[in-house]
C-alpha positions as a Markdown table, in Angstrom:
| # | Residue | x | y | z |
|---|---|---|---|---|
| 1 | Unk | 3.8 | 8.6 | 26.5 |
| 2 | Unk | 2.1 | 5.8 | 28.3 |
| 3 | Unk | 2.3 | 2.1 | 27.3 |
| 4 | Unk | -1.2 | 2.3 | 25.9 |
| 5 | Unk | -0.1 | 5.3 | 23.8 |
| 6 | Unk | 2.9 | 3.3 | 22.5 |
| 7 | Unk | 0.6 | 0.5 | 21.4 |
| 8 | Unk | -1.7 | 3.0 | 19.6 |
| 9 | Unk | 0.4 | 5.6 | 17.8 |
| 10 | Unk | -1.5 | 8.7 | 16.6 |
| 11 | Unk | -0.5 | 10.7 | 13.6 |
| 12 | Unk | 0.9 | 14.1 | 14.3 |
| 13 | Unk | 1.1 | 15.1 | 10.6 |
| 14 | Unk | -0.6 | 13.9 | 7.4 |
| 15 | Unk | 0.9 | 15.5 | 4.3 |
| 16 | Unk | -0.8 | 15.0 | 0.9 |
| 17 | Unk | 1.8 | 15.2 | -1.9 |
| 18 | Unk | -0.2 | 15.1 | -5.1 |
| 19 | Unk | 2.7 | 15.6 | -7.5 |
| 20 | Unk | 4.5 | 12.5 | -6.2 |
| 21 | Unk | 1.2 | 10.8 | -5.5 |
| 22 | Unk | 1.9 | 9.9 | -1.9 |
| 23 | Unk | 0.7 | 10.5 | 1.6 |
| 24 | Unk | 3.4 | 11.2 | 4.2 |
| 25 | Unk | 2.4 | 10.2 | 7.7 |
| 26 | Unk | 4.3 | 11.0 | 10.9 |
| 27 | Unk | 3.2 | 9.4 | 14.2 |
| 28 | Unk | 3.7 | 10.5 | 17.8 |
| 29 | Unk | 6.2 | 7.6 | 18.3 |
| 30 | Unk | 8.5 | 9.1 | 15.7 |
| 31 | Unk | 7.7 | 6.7 | 12.9 |
| 32 | Unk | 7.4 | 8.3 | 9.4 |
| 33 | Unk | 5.9 | 6.6 | 6.4 |
| 34 | Unk | 5.6 | 7.4 | 2.7 |
| 35 | Unk | 2.4 | 5.7 | 1.4 |
| 36 | Unk | 1.9 | 5.8 | -2.3 |
| 37 | Unk | -1.7 | 6.6 | -3.4 |
| 38 | Unk | -1.9 | 3.4 | -5.4 |
| 39 | Unk | -0.9 | 1.4 | -2.3 |
| 40 | Unk | -3.5 | 3.1 | -0.2 |
| 41 | Unk | -6.2 | 2.5 | -2.8 |
| 42 | Unk | -5.5 | -1.2 | -3.4 |
| 43 | Unk | -5.4 | -1.7 | 0.4 |
| 44 | Unk | -8.5 | 0.3 | 1.2 |
| 45 | Unk | -10.2 | -1.1 | 4.3 |
| 46 | Unk | -13.6 | -0.8 | 2.6 |
| 47 | Unk | -15.9 | -3.8 | 2.0 |
| 48 | Unk | -15.5 | -3.2 | -1.7 |
| 49 | Unk | -11.8 | -4.1 | -1.5 |
| 50 | Unk | -11.7 | -6.3 | 1.7 |
| 51 | Unk | -15.0 | -8.1 | 1.2 |
| 52 | Unk | -17.0 | -9.2 | 4.1 |
| 53 | Unk | -14.7 | -11.9 | 5.4 |
| 54 | Unk | -11.5 | -13.8 | 4.8 |
| 55 | Unk | -11.1 | -15.0 | 1.2 |
| 56 | Unk | -13.5 | -12.4 | -0.1 |
| 57 | Unk | -10.9 | -9.8 | -1.0 |
| 58 | Unk | -11.3 | -8.2 | -4.4 |
| 59 | Unk | -8.0 | -7.7 | -6.4 |
| 60 | Unk | -7.8 | -4.0 | -7.4 |
| 61 | Unk | -6.3 | -3.3 | -10.9 |
| 62 | Unk | -5.7 | -0.3 | -12.9 |
| 63 | Unk | -4.9 | 2.0 | -9.9 |
| 64 | Unk | -1.4 | 3.0 | -10.9 |
| 65 | Unk | -2.3 | 6.6 | -11.6 |
| 66 | Unk | -5.0 | 7.1 | -9.0 |
| 67 | Unk | -5.0 | 10.5 | -7.2 |
| 68 | Unk | -6.3 | 11.5 | -3.9 |
| 69 | Unk | -8.8 | 14.3 | -4.1 |
| 70 | Unk | -9.0 | 15.0 | -0.4 |
| 71 | Unk | -8.7 | 13.7 | 3.2 |
| 72 | Unk | -11.6 | 13.9 | 5.5 |
| 73 | Unk | -11.0 | 13.6 | 9.2 |
| 74 | Unk | -13.3 | 11.1 | 11.0 |
| 75 | Unk | -13.4 | 12.0 | 14.7 |
| 76 | Unk | -10.1 | 11.5 | 16.4 |
| 77 | Unk | -9.5 | 8.0 | 15.1 |
| 78 | Unk | -9.5 | 7.9 | 11.3 |
| 79 | Unk | -9.4 | 9.6 | 8.0 |
| 80 | Unk | -11.5 | 9.0 | 4.9 |
| 81 | Unk | -9.5 | 9.2 | 1.7 |
| 82 | Unk | -11.4 | 10.3 | -1.3 |
| 83 | Unk | -9.8 | 9.0 | -4.5 |
| 84 | Unk | -10.3 | 10.4 | -8.0 |
| 85 | Unk | -11.7 | 7.1 | -9.3 |
| 86 | Unk | -14.8 | 7.7 | -7.1 |
| 87 | Unk | -13.7 | 5.4 | -4.2 |
| 88 | Unk | -14.4 | 7.0 | -0.8 |
| 89 | Unk | -15.8 | 4.3 | 1.4 |
| 90 | Unk | -12.7 | 3.2 | 3.3 |
| 91 | Unk | -12.0 | 4.6 | 6.8 |
| 92 | Unk | -8.3 | 4.5 | 7.5 |
| 93 | Unk | -8.0 | 4.3 | 11.2 |
| 94 | Unk | -4.7 | 5.5 | 12.8 |
| 95 | Unk | -3.9 | 1.9 | 13.7 |
| 96 | Unk | -4.5 | 0.7 | 10.0 |
| 97 | Unk | -2.4 | 3.6 | 8.6 |
| 98 | Unk | 0.4 | 2.6 | 11.0 |
| 99 | Unk | 0.1 | -1.0 | 9.9 |
| 100 | Unk | 0.2 | 0.0 | 6.2 |
| 101 | Unk | 3.4 | 1.9 | 6.9 |
| 102 | Unk | 5.1 | -0.7 | 9.1 |
| 103 | Unk | 4.2 | -3.6 | 6.8 |
| 104 | Unk | 4.5 | -1.8 | 3.5 |
| 105 | Unk | 7.2 | -3.9 | 1.8 |
| 106 | Unk | 5.5 | -7.2 | 2.7 |
| 107 | Unk | 2.0 | -6.0 | 1.8 |
| 108 | Unk | 3.1 | -4.4 | -1.5 |
| 109 | Unk | 5.0 | -7.5 | -2.6 |
| 110 | Unk | 1.9 | -9.7 | -1.7 |
| 111 | Unk | -0.2 | -7.4 | -3.9 |
| 112 | Unk | 2.3 | -7.5 | -6.8 |
| 113 | Unk | 2.4 | -11.3 | -6.5 |
| 114 | Unk | -1.5 | -11.5 | -6.7 |
| 115 | Unk | -1.4 | -9.2 | -9.8 |
| 116 | Unk | 1.2 | -11.4 | -11.5 |
| 117 | Unk | -0.8 | -14.5 | -10.6 |
| 118 | Unk | -3.9 | -13.0 | -12.2 |
| 119 | Unk | -2.0 | -12.1 | -15.4 |
| 120 | Unk | -2.4 | -8.4 | -14.9 |
| 121 | Unk | 0.6 | -6.3 | -16.0 |
| 122 | Unk | 1.0 | -3.0 | -14.0 |
| 123 | Unk | 1.5 | 0.2 | -16.0 |
| 124 | Unk | 3.8 | 2.8 | -14.3 |
C-alpha cells in the first residue's frame, strides 16, 4: 500500500445487514465499521441534510426505524444508499464512509445533543 493509499482507504467489503439495520464496512487498511442505518440517514451527505453551506444543516428526526432498500455503486469512489423513506440523493464517498466510521462516537453524540436541544425524544 502506498502512502496515498493509506490516506484514502477503499472498502473491500460492504455488507448490508437489514435485520440489525446496519451497514458493515471493511477497508483495505484493516479498519472495520458497523454503521447503523439511522446514523447513515441522519448524516447523509445530501444537500437535503447538509444544506448548501455551514450552518444550513437540517436536523433529521423520526429516522429510528429507517431501512436501507439497496446500495448502488457510483463509479469506483462512492455508493448511493437508497432508504425506505424515499431518501436517495446522498453519495457516500469512500472517504466519507471512512470518516463516518472513524468519528462515529463523536458524530452520534453531537446528533443526540442536537435532538435533545430541539426537544425531540428518540423512539427506539
